[in-house]
N, CA, C and O atoms as CSV, one atom per row, in Angstrom:
chain,resi,resn,atom,element,x,y,z
A,1,MET,N,N,-5.547,2.171,19.083
A,1,MET,CA,C,-4.805,1.109,18.187
A,1,MET,C,C,-3.941,0.284,19.369
A,1,MET,O,O,-4.261,-0.763,19.933
A,2,ALA,N,N,-2.866,1.018,19.535
A,2,ALA,CA,C,-1.783,0.472,20.601
A,2,ALA,C,C,-1.288,-1.224,20.116
A,2,ALA,O,O,-1.209,-2.133,20.942
A,3,LYS,N,N,-1.058,-1.358,18.972
A,3,LYS,CA,C,-0.756,-2.847,18.613
A,3,LYS,C,C,1.061,-2.717,18.644
A,3,LYS,O,O,1.742,-2.014,17.897
A,4,THR,N,N,1.526,-3.591,19.703
A,4,THR,CA,C,3.107,-3.357,19.837
A,4,THR,C,C,3.542,-4.930,18.962
A,4,THR,O,O,4.676,-5.163,18.543
A,5,ASN,N,N,2.452,-5.799,18.838
A,5,ASN,CA,C,2.674,-6.734,18.267
A,5,ASN,C,C,2.979,-6.306,16.923
A,5,ASN,O,O,2.077,-5.679,16.366
A,6,THR,N,N,4.462,-6.577,16.019
A,6,THR,CA,C,4.715,-6.749,14.425
A,6,THR,C,C,3.614,-7.123,13.868
A,6,THR,O,O,2.889,-6.400,13.185
A,7,THR,N,N,3.366,-8.715,14.234
A,7,THR,CA,C,2.744,-9.403,13.173
A,7,THR,C,C,0.835,-8.402,13.098
A,7,THR,O,O,0.065,-8.132,12.176
A,8,GLU,N,N,0.822,-8.180,14.514
A,8,GLU,CA,C,-0.474,-7.388,14.531
A,8,GLU,C,C,-0.780,-6.358,13.712
A,8,GLU,O,O,-1.704,-6.192,12.916
A,9,LEU,N,N,0.283,-5.590,14.082
A,9,LEU,CA,C,0.389,-4.150,13.280
A,9,LEU,C,C,0.302,-4.778,11.602
A,9,LEU,O,O,-0.428,-4.144,10.839
A,10,LEU,N,N,0.664,-5.380,11.331
A,10,LEU,CA,C,0.927,-5.597,9.742
A,10,LEU,C,C,-0.439,-6.087,8.893
A,10,LEU,O,O,-0.971,-5.807,7.818
A,11,GLU,N,N,-0.742,-7.207,10.305
A,11,GLU,CA,C,-1.930,-7.725,9.809
A,11,GLU,C,C,-2.947,-6.810,9.816
A,11,GLU,O,O,-3.930,-6.940,9.086
A,12,ALA,N,N,-2.774,-5.728,10.715
A,12,ALA,CA,C,-4.203,-4.852,10.598
A,12,ALA,C,C,-3.354,-3.843,9.386
A,12,ALA,O,O,-4.320,-3.556,8.678
A,13,LEU,N,N,-2.472,-3.332,8.909
A,13,LEU,CA,C,-2.718,-2.314,8.188
A,13,LEU,C,C,-2.613,-3.071,6.880
A,13,LEU,O,O,-2.616,-2.221,5.990
A,14,ALA,N,N,-2.519,-4.319,6.349
A,14,ALA,CA,C,-2.276,-4.458,5.278
A,14,ALA,C,C,-4.243,-4.872,4.877
A,14,ALA,O,O,-4.690,-4.465,3.805
A,15,ALA,N,N,-5.040,-5.549,5.709
A,15,ALA,CA,C,-5.970,-5.561,5.710
A,15,ALA,C,C,-6.901,-4.196,5.375
A,15,ALA,O,O,-7.841,-4.174,4.581
A,16,GLU,N,N,-6.329,-2.882,6.303
A,16,GLU,CA,C,-7.090,-1.732,5.351
A,16,GLU,C,C,-6.806,-1.788,4.612
A,16,GLU,O,O,-7.686,-1.875,3.755
A,17,ILE,N,N,-5.467,-1.802,4.146
A,17,ILE,CA,C,-4.974,-1.527,2.722
A,17,ILE,C,C,-5.644,-1.954,1.649
A,17,ILE,O,O,-5.803,-1.382,0.571
A,18,GLY,N,N,-6.134,-3.287,2.116
A,18,GLY,CA,C,-6.683,-4.264,1.054
A,18,GLY,C,C,-7.946,-3.516,0.606
A,18,GLY,O,O,-8.210,-3.274,-0.572
A,19,GLU,N,N,-8.817,-3.120,1.826
A,19,GLU,CA,C,-9.932,-2.824,1.455
A,19,GLU,C,C,-10.261,-1.463,1.069
A,19,GLU,O,O,-11.350,-1.036,0.685
A,20,ASN,N,N,-8.871,-0.679,1.268
A,20,ASN,CA,C,-8.932,0.624,0.980
A,20,ASN,C,C,-8.670,1.379,-0.461
A,20,ASN,O,O,-9.088,2.425,-0.956
A,21,ILE,N,N,-7.766,0.329,-0.894
A,21,ILE,CA,C,-7.075,0.847,-1.665
A,21,ILE,C,C,-6.938,-0.355,-2.801
A,21,ILE,O,O,-6.777,-1.564,-2.637
A,22,TYR,N,N,-7.118,0.795,-4.577
A,22,TYR,CA,C,-7.299,-0.458,-5.559
A,22,TYR,C,C,-6.540,-0.105,-6.889
A,22,TYR,O,O,-6.262,1.062,-7.163
A,23,ILE,N,N,-6.346,-0.734,-7.374
A,23,ILE,CA,C,-5.762,-0.150,-8.871
A,23,ILE,C,C,-6.661,-0.039,-9.874
A,23,ILE,O,O,-7.691,-0.696,-9.721
A,24,ASP,N,N,-6.552,0.667,-10.948
A,24,ASP,CA,C,-7.684,1.227,-12.024
A,24,ASP,C,C,-7.211,0.573,-13.197
A,24,ASP,O,O,-6.246,0.993,-13.836
A,25,ILE,N,N,-8.018,-0.690,-13.571
A,25,ILE,CA,C,-7.445,-0.897,-15.057
A,25,ILE,C,C,-8.618,-0.712,-15.806
A,25,ILE,O,O,-9.609,-1.382,-15.516
A,26,ALA,N,N,-8.663,0.335,-16.995
A,26,ALA,CA,C,-9.684,0.531,-17.649
A,26,ALA,C,C,-11.329,1.066,-16.999
A,26,ALA,O,O,-12.426,0.921,-17.539
A,27,LYS,N,N,-11.036,1.640,-15.812
A,27,LYS,CA,C,-12.421,1.977,-15.382
A,27,LYS,C,C,-12.776,1.144,-14.172
A,27,LYS,O,O,-13.650,1.520,-13.391
A,28,TRP,N,N,-12.025,-0.123,-13.988
A,28,TRP,CA,C,-12.199,-1.523,-13.379
A,28,TRP,C,C,-11.695,-1.242,-12.006
A,28,TRP,O,O,-10.472,-1.112,-11.954
A,29,HIS,N,N,-12.399,-1.103,-10.774
A,29,HIS,CA,C,-11.255,-1.496,-9.180
A,29,HIS,C,C,-11.090,-2.506,-8.915
A,29,HIS,O,O,-12.048,-3.170,-8.518
A,30,LEU,N,N,-9.943,-3.016,-9.005
A,30,LEU,CA,C,-9.105,-3.884,-8.406
A,30,LEU,C,C,-8.846,-3.926,-6.903
A,30,LEU,O,O,-7.752,-3.398,-6.705
A,31,TYR,N,N,-9.329,-4.283,-5.915
A,31,TYR,CA,C,-8.636,-3.621,-4.604
A,31,TYR,C,C,-7.427,-4.772,-4.261
A,31,TYR,O,O,-7.341,-5.964,-4.559
A,32,LEU,N,N,-6.506,-3.829,-3.472
A,32,LEU,CA,C,-5.530,-4.715,-3.366
A,32,LEU,C,C,-5.256,-5.915,-2.595
A,32,LEU,O,O,-4.261,-6.638,-2.552
A,33,ALA,N,N,-6.721,-5.965,-1.811
A,33,ALA,CA,C,-7.140,-7.890,-1.001
A,33,ALA,C,C,-7.368,-8.301,-2.422
A,33,ALA,O,O,-6.250,-8.786,-2.596
A,34,ASP,N,N,-7.876,-8.445,-3.384
A,34,ASP,CA,C,-8.293,-9.299,-4.204
A,34,ASP,C,C,-6.978,-9.346,-5.247
A,34,ASP,O,O,-6.653,-10.448,-5.689
A,35,ALA,N,N,-6.380,-8.402,-5.557
A,35,ALA,CA,C,-4.816,-8.517,-6.157
A,35,ALA,C,C,-3.780,-9.223,-5.410
A,35,ALA,O,O,-2.699,-9.570,-5.885
A,36,LYS,N,N,-4.177,-9.416,-4.198
A,36,LYS,CA,C,-3.219,-10.218,-3.334
A,36,LYS,C,C,-2.033,-9.461,-3.196
A,36,LYS,O,O,-1.016,-10.031,-2.801
A,37,LEU,N,N,-2.021,-7.965,-3.531
A,37,LEU,CA,C,-1.078,-7.033,-2.884
A,37,LEU,C,C,-0.845,-6.314,-1.592
A,37,LEU,O,O,0.152,-5.705,-1.202
A,38,HIS,N,N,-2.294,-6.583,-0.878
A,38,HIS,CA,C,-2.175,-6.111,0.247
A,38,HIS,C,C,-1.015,-6.548,1.227
A,38,HIS,O,O,-0.782,-5.868,2.226
A,39,ASN,N,N,-0.429,-7.467,0.993
A,39,ASN,CA,C,0.446,-7.919,2.260
A,39,ASN,C,C,2.131,-7.126,1.623
A,39,ASN,O,O,2.862,-6.227,2.040
A,40,VAL,N,N,2.140,-7.601,1.022
A,40,VAL,CA,C,3.515,-7.030,-0.010
A,40,VAL,C,C,3.490,-5.598,0.430
A,40,VAL,O,O,4.459,-5.316,1.136
A,41,VAL,N,N,2.477,-4.407,0.164
A,41,VAL,CA,C,2.075,-3.249,0.267
A,41,VAL,C,C,2.572,-2.696,2.008
A,41,VAL,O,O,3.190,-1.715,2.423
A,42,ALA,N,N,2.052,-3.674,2.552
A,42,ALA,CA,C,1.763,-3.320,3.982
A,42,ALA,C,C,3.191,-3.712,4.807
A,42,ALA,O,O,3.273,-3.394,5.994
A,43,GLU,N,N,4.204,-4.344,4.203
A,43,GLU,CA,C,5.183,-5.245,4.565
A,43,GLU,C,C,6.576,-3.853,4.054
A,43,GLU,O,O,7.585,-3.558,4.694
A,44,LYS,N,N,6.147,-3.339,2.879
A,44,LYS,CA,C,6.967,-2.403,1.965
A,44,LYS,C,C,6.941,-0.874,2.915
A,44,LYS,O,O,7.860,-0.071,2.760
A,45,PHE,N,N,6.001,-0.639,3.718
A,45,PHE,CA,C,5.395,0.555,4.308
A,45,PHE,C,C,5.944,0.405,5.651
A,45,PHE,O,O,6.545,1.362,6.139
A,46,TYR,N,N,5.802,-0.759,6.354
A,46,TYR,CA,C,6.197,-0.899,7.802
A,46,TYR,C,C,7.511,-0.139,8.245
A,46,TYR,O,O,7.465,0.580,9.242
A,47,PRO,N,N,8.664,-0.281,7.534
A,47,PRO,CA,C,9.613,0.641,7.862
A,47,PRO,C,C,9.419,1.979,8.249
A,47,PRO,O,O,10.040,2.531,9.157
A,48,LEU,N,N,8.293,2.645,7.341
A,48,LEU,CA,C,8.286,4.457,7.175
A,48,LEU,C,C,7.375,4.145,8.500
A,48,LEU,O,O,7.655,4.967,9.372
A,49,ILE,N,N,6.861,3.667,8.719
A,49,ILE,CA,C,5.834,4.033,9.878
A,49,ILE,C,C,6.607,3.797,10.983
A,49,ILE,O,O,6.577,4.679,11.841
A,50,THR,N,N,7.553,2.473,11.263
A,50,THR,CA,C,8.012,2.353,12.337
A,50,THR,C,C,9.744,3.502,12.642
A,50,THR,O,O,10.451,3.562,13.648
A,51,GLU,N,N,9.850,4.069,11.592
A,51,GLU,CA,C,10.941,5.302,11.346
A,51,GLU,C,C,10.052,6.742,11.436
A,51,GLU,O,O,10.540,7.871,11.488
A,52,ARG,N,N,8.897,6.459,11.441
A,52,ARG,CA,C,8.124,7.975,11.520
A,52,ARG,C,C,8.368,8.502,10.345
A,52,ARG,O,O,8.630,9.682,10.580
A,53,ASN,N,N,8.430,8.325,9.274
A,53,ASN,CA,C,9.040,8.479,8.133
A,53,ASN,C,C,7.601,8.612,6.997
A,53,ASN,O,O,7.781,8.091,5.896
A,54,VAL,N,N,6.878,8.963,7.126
A,54,VAL,CA,C,5.807,8.736,6.311
A,54,VAL,C,C,5.731,10.067,5.860
A,54,VAL,O,O,5.714,11.015,6.645
A,55,ASN,N,N,5.674,10.215,4.352
A,55,ASN,CA,C,5.485,11.433,3.792
A,55,ASN,C,C,5.418,11.224,2.666
A,55,ASN,O,O,6.072,10.259,2.270
A,56,GLU,N,N,4.501,12.125,1.504
A,56,GLU,CA,C,4.191,11.887,0.362
A,56,GLU,C,C,5.383,11.437,-0.983
A,56,GLU,O,O,5.181,10.729,-1.969
A,57,ASN,N,N,6.231,11.924,-0.690
A,57,ASN,CA,C,7.575,11.326,-1.346
A,57,ASN,C,C,8.041,10.404,-1.327
A,57,ASN,O,O,8.540,9.753,-2.244
A,58,ARG,N,N,7.929,10.148,0.001
A,58,ARG,CA,C,8.537,8.401,0.234
A,58,ARG,C,C,7.535,7.482,-0.179
A,58,ARG,O,O,7.816,6.487,-0.849
A,59,VAL,N,N,6.483,7.736,0.151
A,59,VAL,CA,C,5.636,6.975,-0.608
A,59,VAL,C,C,5.691,6.524,-1.566
A,59,VAL,O,O,5.794,5.317,-1.785
A,60,ILE,N,N,5.620,7.604,-2.546
A,60,ILE,CA,C,5.780,7.666,-3.994
A,60,ILE,C,C,7.257,6.781,-4.291
A,60,ILE,O,O,7.148,5.788,-5.010
A,61,GLN,N,N,8.183,7.018,-3.922
A,61,GLN,CA,C,9.100,6.150,-3.841
A,61,GLN,C,C,9.056,4.710,-3.784
A,61,GLN,O,O,9.665,3.957,-4.545
A,62,VAL,N,N,8.328,4.387,-2.876
A,62,VAL,CA,C,7.786,2.796,-2.387
A,62,VAL,C,C,6.918,2.200,-3.354
A,62,VAL,O,O,6.807,0.999,-3.599
A,63,LEU,N,N,6.307,3.173,-3.885
A,63,LEU,CA,C,5.175,2.616,-4.684
A,63,LEU,C,C,5.953,2.202,-5.755
A,63,LEU,O,O,5.890,1.025,-6.112
A,64,GLU,N,N,6.799,3.126,-6.416
A,64,GLU,CA,C,7.606,2.899,-7.623
A,64,GLU,C,C,8.186,1.852,-7.882
A,64,GLU,O,O,8.445,1.608,-9.060
A,65,SER,N,N,8.616,0.781,-6.672
A,65,SER,CA,C,9.388,0.288,-6.160
A,65,SER,C,C,8.775,-1.400,-5.904
A,65,SER,O,O,9.340,-2.489,-5.805
A,66,ILE,N,N,7.471,-0.994,-5.865
A,66,ILE,CA,C,6.526,-2.217,-6.111
A,66,ILE,C,C,6.309,-3.170,-7.240
A,66,ILE,O,O,5.080,-3.123,-7.186
A,67,PRO,N,N,6.571,-4.088,-8.330
A,67,PRO,CA,C,6.456,-4.183,-9.395
A,67,PRO,C,C,5.209,-5.100,-9.199
A,67,PRO,O,O,4.938,-5.622,-8.117
A,68,VAL,N,N,4.332,-5.280,-10.559
A,68,VAL,CA,C,2.970,-5.731,-10.558
A,68,VAL,C,C,3.249,-6.313,-11.939
A,68,VAL,O,O,3.645,-5.642,-12.891
A,69,LYS,N,N,2.928,-8.036,-11.968
A,69,LYS,CA,C,3.059,-8.752,-13.162
A,69,LYS,C,C,1.485,-8.428,-13.669
A,69,LYS,O,O,0.424,-8.475,-13.047
A,70,ILE,N,N,1.807,-8.058,-15.152
A,70,ILE,CA,C,0.473,-8.231,-15.883
A,70,ILE,C,C,0.796,-9.155,-17.052
A,70,ILE,O,O,1.835,-9.600,-17.540
A,71,GLY,N,N,-0.806,-9.292,-17.361
A,71,GLY,CA,C,-0.668,-10.093,-18.876
A,71,GLY,C,C,0.018,-11.392,-18.505
A,71,GLY,O,O,0.835,-11.876,-19.289
A,72,GLY,N,N,-0.275,-12.005,-17.317
A,72,GLY,CA,C,0.626,-13.359,-17.289
A,72,GLY,C,C,1.941,-13.483,-17.080
A,72,GLY,O,O,2.578,-14.510,-17.316
A,73,GLY,N,N,2.547,-12.104,-16.482
A,73,GLY,CA,C,3.976,-12.420,-16.254
A,73,GLY,C,C,4.498,-11.698,-17.464
A,73,GLY,O,O,5.714,-11.624,-17.284
A,74,ARG,N,N,4.234,-11.208,-18.449
A,74,ARG,CA,C,4.704,-10.867,-19.754
A,74,ARG,C,C,5.074,-9.630,-19.749
A,74,ARG,O,O,5.835,-9.277,-20.650
A,75,LYS,N,N,4.586,-8.526,-18.619
A,75,LYS,CA,C,5.154,-6.954,-18.891
A,75,LYS,C,C,5.033,-7.201,-16.981
A,75,LYS,O,O,4.501,-8.053,-16.270
A,76,GLU,N,N,5.893,-5.867,-16.705
A,76,GLU,CA,C,5.189,-5.476,-15.130
A,76,GLU,C,C,5.412,-4.357,-15.287
A,76,GLU,O,O,6.177,-3.862,-16.115
A,77,LEU,N,N,4.520,-3.636,-14.207
A,77,LEU,CA,C,4.781,-1.897,-14.531
A,77,LEU,C,C,4.514,-1.600,-12.388
A,77,LEU,O,O,3.790,-2.071,-11.511
A,78,ALA,N,N,5.354,-0.811,-12.466
A,78,ALA,CA,C,5.114,-0.257,-10.960
A,78,ALA,C,C,3.476,-0.095,-10.405
A,78,ALA,O,O,2.447,-0.035,-11.079
A,79,LEU,N,N,3.600,-0.062,-9.374
A,79,LEU,CA,C,2.130,-0.200,-8.820
A,79,LEU,C,C,1.780,1.141,-8.425
A,79,LEU,O,O,0.707,1.389,-7.874
A,80,ILE,N,N,2.915,2.282,-8.768
A,80,ILE,CA,C,2.205,3.749,-8.608
A,80,ILE,C,C,1.436,3.715,-10.049
A,80,ILE,O,O,0.253,4.020,-9.892
A,81,ASP,N,N,1.741,3.456,-11.289
A,81,ASP,CA,C,1.416,3.454,-12.658
A,81,ASP,C,C,-0.183,2.950,-12.525
A,81,ASP,O,O,-0.928,3.302,-13.439
A,82,LEU,N,N,-0.788,2.085,-11.352
A,82,LEU,CA,C,-1.675,1.347,-11.727
A,82,LEU,C,C,-2.875,2.017,-10.863
A,82,LEU,O,O,-4.047,1.943,-11.230
A,83,LEU,N,N,-2.527,2.574,-9.868
A,83,LEU,CA,C,-2.915,3.620,-8.756
A,83,LEU,C,C,-3.682,4.894,-8.922
A,83,LEU,O,O,-3.010,5.910,-9.098
A,84,PRO,N,N,-5.056,5.001,-8.892
A,84,PRO,CA,C,-5.021,6.553,-8.787
A,84,PRO,C,C,-4.787,7.645,-7.980
A,84,PRO,O,O,-4.245,7.489,-6.885
A,85,LEU,N,N,-5.096,8.640,-8.345
A,85,LEU,CA,C,-4.157,9.666,-7.386
A,85,LEU,C,C,-4.857,9.523,-6.229
A,85,LEU,O,O,-4.132,9.262,-5.269
A,86,GLN,N,N,-6.367,9.628,-5.920
A,86,GLN,CA,C,-6.910,9.438,-4.883
A,86,GLN,C,C,-6.604,8.202,-3.840
A,86,GLN,O,O,-6.678,8.345,-2.620
A,87,CYS,N,N,-6.293,7.118,-4.411
A,87,CYS,CA,C,-5.893,5.954,-3.777
A,87,CYS,C,C,-4.617,6.387,-3.357
A,87,CYS,O,O,-4.151,5.819,-2.369
A,88,GLN,N,N,-3.929,7.312,-3.924
A,88,GLN,CA,C,-2.533,7.533,-3.302
A,88,GLN,C,C,-2.622,8.331,-2.116
A,88,GLN,O,O,-2.058,8.103,-1.046
A,89,VAL,N,N,-3.578,9.534,-2.474
A,89,VAL,CA,C,-3.761,10.364,-1.465
A,89,VAL,C,C,-4.419,9.435,-0.061
A,89,VAL,O,O,-3.889,9.533,1.045
A,90,ASN,N,N,-5.537,8.617,-0.289
A,90,ASN,CA,C,-5.833,7.380,1.052
A,90,ASN,C,C,-4.696,6.945,1.512
A,90,ASN,O,O,-4.395,7.077,2.699
A,91,LEU,N,N,-3.991,6.422,0.709
A,91,LEU,CA,C,-2.712,5.370,1.089
A,91,LEU,C,C,-2.037,6.262,2.135
A,91,LEU,O,O,-2.119,5.943,3.321
A,92,VAL,N,N,-1.426,7.277,1.789
A,92,VAL,CA,C,-0.759,8.263,2.298
A,92,VAL,C,C,-1.336,8.510,4.093
A,92,VAL,O,O,-0.724,8.402,5.156
A,93,ASP,N,N,-2.915,8.913,3.742
A,93,ASP,CA,C,-3.555,9.288,5.321
A,93,ASP,C,C,-4.013,7.864,6.193
A,93,ASP,O,O,-4.534,7.940,7.306
A,94,ILE,N,N,-3.693,6.391,5.408
A,94,ILE,CA,C,-3.684,5.261,6.378
A,94,ILE,C,C,-2.289,5.256,6.718
A,94,ILE,O,O,-2.031,5.442,7.908
A,95,LEU,N,N,-1.743,5.157,6.261
A,95,LEU,CA,C,0.042,5.507,6.776
A,95,LEU,C,C,-0.056,6.265,7.921
A,95,LEU,O,O,-0.086,5.759,9.042
A,96,GLU,N,N,-0.110,7.471,7.704
A,96,GLU,CA,C,-0.558,8.662,8.703
A,96,GLU,C,C,-0.959,8.127,9.793
A,96,GLU,O,O,-0.286,8.249,10.817
A,97,LYS,N,N,-2.098,7.455,9.776
A,97,LYS,CA,C,-2.651,7.144,10.653
A,97,LYS,C,C,-1.787,6.178,11.963
A,97,LYS,O,O,-1.586,6.247,13.176
A,98,TYR,N,N,-1.528,5.460,11.028
A,98,TYR,CA,C,-0.546,4.261,11.796
A,98,TYR,C,C,0.663,4.747,12.175
A,98,TYR,O,O,1.263,4.007,12.954
A,99,GLN,N,N,1.341,5.990,11.802
A,99,GLN,CA,C,2.228,6.257,12.065
A,99,GLN,C,C,1.736,7.098,13.404
A,99,GLN,O,O,2.547,7.249,14.318
A,100,ARG,N,N,0.925,7.429,13.471
A,100,ARG,CA,C,0.648,8.110,14.622
A,100,ARG,C,C,0.129,7.545,15.856
A,100,ARG,O,O,0.131,8.089,16.960
A,101,GLU,N,N,-0.398,6.180,15.494
A,101,GLU,CA,C,-0.842,5.411,16.758
A,101,GLU,C,C,0.227,4.444,16.884
A,101,GLU,O,O,0.110,3.663,17.828
A,102,PHE,N,N,1.207,4.325,16.168
A,102,PHE,CA,C,2.306,3.652,16.681
A,102,PHE,C,C,3.258,3.536,17.673
A,102,PHE,O,O,4.099,2.639,17.620
Protein backbone atom coordinates (compact mmCIF):
# COMPACT_ATOMS: atom_id res chain seq x y z
CA MET A 1 0.00 0.00 0.00
CA ALA A 2 2.67 2.51 1.08
CA LYS A 3 0.26 5.43 1.46
CA THR A 4 2.33 8.32 2.73
CA ASN A 5 -0.27 10.98 1.97
CA THR A 6 -2.81 11.32 4.81
CA THR A 7 -5.62 12.17 2.38
CA GLU A 8 -4.92 9.09 0.25
CA LEU A 9 -4.79 6.86 3.31
CA LEU A 10 -8.05 8.25 4.69
CA GLU A 11 -9.78 7.87 1.32
CA ALA A 12 -8.60 4.29 0.91
CA LEU A 13 -9.53 3.41 4.49
CA ALA A 14 -12.96 5.04 4.15
CA ALA A 15 -13.61 3.20 0.89
CA GLU A 16 -12.70 -0.18 2.37
CA ILE A 17 -14.77 0.45 5.49
CA GLY A 18 -17.69 1.70 3.42
CA GLU A 19 -17.72 -1.36 1.18
CA ASN A 20 -17.23 -4.01 3.89
CA ILE A 21 -18.84 -2.79 7.11
CA TYR A 22 -22.58 -2.46 7.54
CA ILE A 23 -25.19 -1.69 10.13
CA ASP A 24 -27.92 -4.25 10.62
CA ILE A 25 -31.46 -3.00 11.03
CA ALA A 26 -34.21 -5.64 11.10
CA LYS A 27 -31.90 -7.97 9.15
CA TRP A 28 -31.34 -5.30 6.48
CA HIS A 29 -27.68 -4.53 5.77
CA LEU A 30 -26.90 -0.87 5.22
CA TYR A 31 -23.26 -0.47 4.28
CA LEU A 32 -21.50 2.47 5.85
CA ALA A 33 -20.80 4.03 2.44
CA ASP A 34 -24.55 4.04 1.71
CA ALA A 35 -25.25 5.45 5.17
CA LYS A 36 -22.63 8.18 4.55
CA LEU A 37 -20.75 7.12 7.69
CA HIS A 38 -17.58 5.68 6.16
CA ASN A 39 -15.63 8.97 6.14
CA VAL A 40 -16.49 9.77 9.76
CA VAL A 41 -15.49 6.28 10.85
CA ALA A 42 -12.20 6.42 8.93
CA GLU A 43 -11.36 9.82 10.45
CA LYS A 44 -12.08 8.54 13.97
CA PHE A 45 -9.84 5.48 13.50
CA TYR A 46 -6.98 7.23 11.70
CA PRO A 47 -5.22 8.22 14.96
CA LEU A 48 -5.26 4.60 16.16
CA ILE A 49 -3.55 3.53 12.95
CA THR A 50 -0.88 6.23 13.08
CA GLU A 51 -0.23 5.59 16.79
CA ARG A 52 -0.12 1.84 16.16
CA ASN A 53 -2.75 1.43 18.84
CA VAL A 54 -5.35 -0.74 17.08
CA ASN A 55 -6.82 -3.36 19.37
CA GLU A 56 -10.30 -4.67 20.02
CA ASN A 57 -10.89 -2.60 23.17
CA ARG A 58 -9.86 0.67 21.51
CA VAL A 59 -12.02 -0.11 18.48
CA ILE A 60 -15.03 -0.70 20.73
CA GLN A 61 -14.37 2.59 22.56
CA VAL A 62 -14.28 4.51 19.30
CA LEU A 63 -17.42 2.79 17.99
CA GLU A 64 -19.20 3.72 21.23
CA SER A 65 -18.26 7.37 20.65
CA ILE A 66 -19.73 7.65 17.14
CA PRO A 67 -23.37 8.77 17.29
CA VAL A 68 -25.81 7.72 14.57
CA LYS A 69 -29.04 9.66 14.24
CA ILE A 70 -32.13 7.59 13.58
CA GLY A 71 -35.78 8.45 13.07
CA GLY A 72 -35.04 11.74 11.37
CA GLY A 73 -32.75 12.75 14.21
CA ARG A 74 -35.26 12.09 16.99
CA LYS A 75 -32.90 9.55 18.57
CA GLU A 76 -29.21 8.74 18.53
CA LEU A 77 -27.56 5.38 18.97
CA ALA A 78 -23.89 4.57 19.24
CA LEU A 79 -22.55 2.95 16.09
CA ILE A 80 -21.49 -0.10 18.08
CA ASP A 81 -25.17 -0.79 18.85
CA LEU A 82 -25.93 -1.09 15.13
CA LEU A 83 -22.98 -3.22 14.00
CA PRO A 84 -23.21 -7.00 14.08
CA LEU A 85 -20.33 -8.71 15.89
CA GLN A 86 -18.90 -10.03 12.61
CA CYS A 87 -18.63 -6.47 11.27
CA GLN A 88 -16.77 -5.42 14.40
CA VAL A 89 -14.32 -8.27 13.83
CA ASN A 90 -13.97 -7.33 10.15
CA LEU A 91 -13.38 -3.70 11.10
CA VAL A 92 -10.58 -4.68 13.49
CA ASP A 93 -9.03 -6.78 10.70
CA ILE A 94 -9.19 -3.86 8.25
CA LEU A 95 -7.65 -1.46 10.77
CA GLU A 96 -4.87 -3.91 11.67
CA LYS A 97 -4.08 -4.32 7.98
CA TYR A 98 -3.75 -0.55 7.54
CA GLN A 99 -1.69 -0.32 10.71
CA ARG A 100 0.78 -2.94 9.39
CA GLU A 101 1.06 -1.17 6.06
CA PHE A 102 1.29 2.35 7.48
